[in-house]
C-alpha positions in Angstrom: 43.3 66.4 -47.7 45.8 64.8 -49.9 46.4 65.4 -53.6 45.0 62.0 -54.4 41.8 62.8 -52.5 41.5 66.1 -54.4 41.9 64.3 -57.7 39.2 61.9 -56.6 36.8 64.8 -56.1 37.7 66.1 -59.6 37.0 62.6 -61.1 33.6 62.6 -59.3 32.7 65.9 -60.9 33.8 64.7 -64.4 31.7 61.5 -63.9 28.7 63.6 -63.0 29.1 65.5 -66.4 29.3 62.1 -68.2 26.1 60.9 -66.6 24.4 64.1 -67.7 25.7 63.7 -71.3 24.3 60.1 -71.3 20.9 61.3 -70.1 21.2 59.5 -66.8 20.5 62.6 -64.7 17.8 65.2 -65.0 19.0 68.8 -65.4 17.6 69.8 -62.0 19.5 66.9 -60.3 22.6 67.7 -62.2 22.6 71.4 -61.3 22.1 70.6 -57.6 24.7 67.9 -57.4 27.3 69.9 -59.4 27.0 72.9 -57.1 27.5 70.7 -54.1 30.5 68.9 -55.6 32.2 72.1 -56.8 31.9 73.7 -53.4 33.3 70.6 -51.8 36.3 70.8 -54.2 36.8 74.4 -53.2 37.0 73.5 -49.5 39.4 70.6 -50.3 41.7 72.8 -52.2 41.9 75.4 -49.4 42.3 72.9 -46.6 46.0 72.0 -47.2 46.9 75.7 -47.3 45.7 76.5 -43.8 47.6 75.9 -40.5 46.6 73.0 -38.2 45.0 75.4 -35.7 43.4 77.6 -38.4 39.8 77.1 -39.4 37.5 78.3 -42.2 35.0 80.5 -40.4 33.0 82.0 -43.3 32.2 80.9 -46.8 30.5 82.6 -49.7 29.9 81.0 -53.1 28.3 82.9 -56.0 27.8 82.7 -59.7 27.9 86.1 -61.4 27.3 87.1 -65.0 28.3 90.2 -66.9 24.9 91.9 -66.3 23.3 90.0 -63.5 23.8 87.5 -60.7 22.6 84.1 -61.6 21.3 81.5 -59.2 22.6 78.2 -60.6 26.1 77.0 -61.4 27.1 75.8 -64.9 24.2 77.2 -66.8 25.3 80.1 -69.0 28.5 80.6 -70.9 28.9 84.2 -69.6 29.0 83.2 -66.0 31.9 83.2 -63.5 32.0 81.1 -60.3 33.6 82.8 -57.4 34.3 81.0 -54.1 35.5 82.9 -51.0 36.6 81.1 -47.8 37.8 83.1 -44.8 39.9 81.9 -41.8 41.1 83.8 -38.8 44.1 85.2 -40.7 43.4 85.0 -44.5 40.8 85.2 -47.2 41.0 82.5 -50.0 39.5 82.9 -53.4 38.8 80.4 -56.2 37.5 81.6 -59.6 36.5 79.8 -62.8 34.7 80.8 -66.0 31.7 78.5 -66.6 31.2 77.0 -70.0 28.3 74.7 -71.0 30.5 71.8 -72.0 33.3 71.8 -69.4 33.3 70.9 -65.7 34.8 73.3 -63.1 37.9 71.7 -61.8 40.0 74.7 -60.7 43.2 74.0 -62.5 45.7 76.8 -63.4 48.4 75.1 -65.4 50.0 72.6 -63.1 48.9 74.5 -59.9 45.5 74.7 -58.3 43.9 78.1 -58.9 43.8 79.3 -55.3 44.5 82.9 -54.4 44.9 84.2 -50.8 45.0 87.5 -49.1 46.4 88.1 -45.6 44.4 90.4 -43.5 47.6 92.2 -42.4 48.0 93.4 -46.0 44.5 94.9 -46.2 43.5 98.4 -45.3 39.8 97.9 -45.0 36.6 96.8 -46.8 34.6 99.2 -49.0 31.1 98.8 -50.3 30.3 100.0 -53.9 27.0 100.7 -55.6 26.4 100.9 -59.4 23.2 101.5 -61.2 22.2 98.8 -63.7 22.4 101.0 -66.7 22.0 98.2 -69.2 18.9 97.0 -67.6 17.4 100.5 -67.4 18.1 101.2 -71.0 16.7 97.8 -72.1 13.5 98.4 -70.0 13.0 101.9 -71.5 13.5 100.6 -75.0 10.9 97.9 -74.5 8.4 100.4 -73.1 9.0 102.9 -76.0 8.6 100.0 -78.5 5.3 99.0 -76.8 4.0 102.6 -77.0 5.0 103.1 -80.6 3.5 99.8 -81.7 0.3 100.0 -79.7 -1.9 100.2 -82.8 -0.8 96.8 -84.2 0.4 95.0 -81.0 -2.9 95.7 -79.3 -3.2 93.6 -76.1 0.5 92.6 -76.3 1.6 96.2 -76.1 0.2 96.6 -72.5 2.2 93.5 -71.4 5.3 94.8 -73.0 4.9 98.3 -71.5 4.5 96.8 -68.0 7.5 94.6 -68.6 9.7 97.5 -69.8 8.7 99.7 -66.9 9.3 96.9 -64.4 12.7 96.3 -65.9 13.7 99.9 -65.8 12.5 100.3 -62.2 14.4 97.2 -61.1 17.6 98.5 -62.6 17.0 101.9 -61.0 15.8 101.0 -57.5 17.9 97.8 -57.0 21.5 98.8 -58.1 24.3 96.3 -58.1 26.2 96.3 -54.8 29.5 94.7 -54.0 32.2 94.9 -51.4 35.9 95.1 -52.1 38.9 94.4 -49.9 41.2 97.4 -50.1 44.9 96.4 -50.1 47.6 98.5 -48.6 50.0 98.0 -51.6 49.1 97.8 -55.2 48.6 94.2 -56.5 48.7 92.8 -60.0 45.8 90.5 -59.2 42.2 91.6 -59.4 40.9 92.9 -56.0 39.1 90.5 -53.8 35.4 91.3 -54.2 32.2 90.0 -52.5 29.2 89.9 -54.9 25.5 89.3 -54.2 25.5 91.2 -50.9 21.9 90.4 -50.3 22.7 86.8 -49.7 23.0 85.7 -46.1 26.5 84.2 -46.6 27.7 87.5 -48.2 26.4 89.6 -45.3 28.1 87.3 -42.8 31.4 87.4 -44.6 31.3 91.2 -44.9 30.7 91.5 -41.1 33.5 89.1 -40.4 36.0 90.9 -42.6 35.1 94.3 -41.1 35.9 92.8 -37.7 39.2 91.3 -38.9 40.3 94.3 -41.1 39.7 97.6 -39.3 39.4 100.6 -41.6 42.7 102.5 -41.8 
């Protein structure tokens, strides 16, 4: 994959955004096509960095927000797109903050924003769990509001109460889980993390990394 071909992919993504701005694409079509093209750009940026006999064996692409994992790319200003691609010897990562008015082109100054981690420099893979405290608090607040306002909310209070309880239980029973590649030496870069572990691609990548990076 040459630099000219990579720039061609970037131009295709920019053209897609222009079509959306003109109203030539429905939002659903835009979301689907933008996800496909951004993932293709990730693969293209990694390809020149791997050896001729090296292959990408696992991929995991996810959009994560501050308080939740979202399902679609390029929809909310608080989201971050993270792409992980694993070969026999290395794990590659591309990250980008998503904004409503800018396409994701993975540029970092004059260099492509590609990070890599050699398995030889890793000590293992650890899985972390964290309760969704914000979701629990919000759910309880809604439930309390529904109880206190029952006299004037009437039928609406029952719906709000159920919504609040459901939100609190979701945050309590379904905590956020992620995996983190533990490096042998401290690094200035953020750790390589795998989010949305319930996704099939995340589970496959986690199994693959545990085979390649034995726990020290």
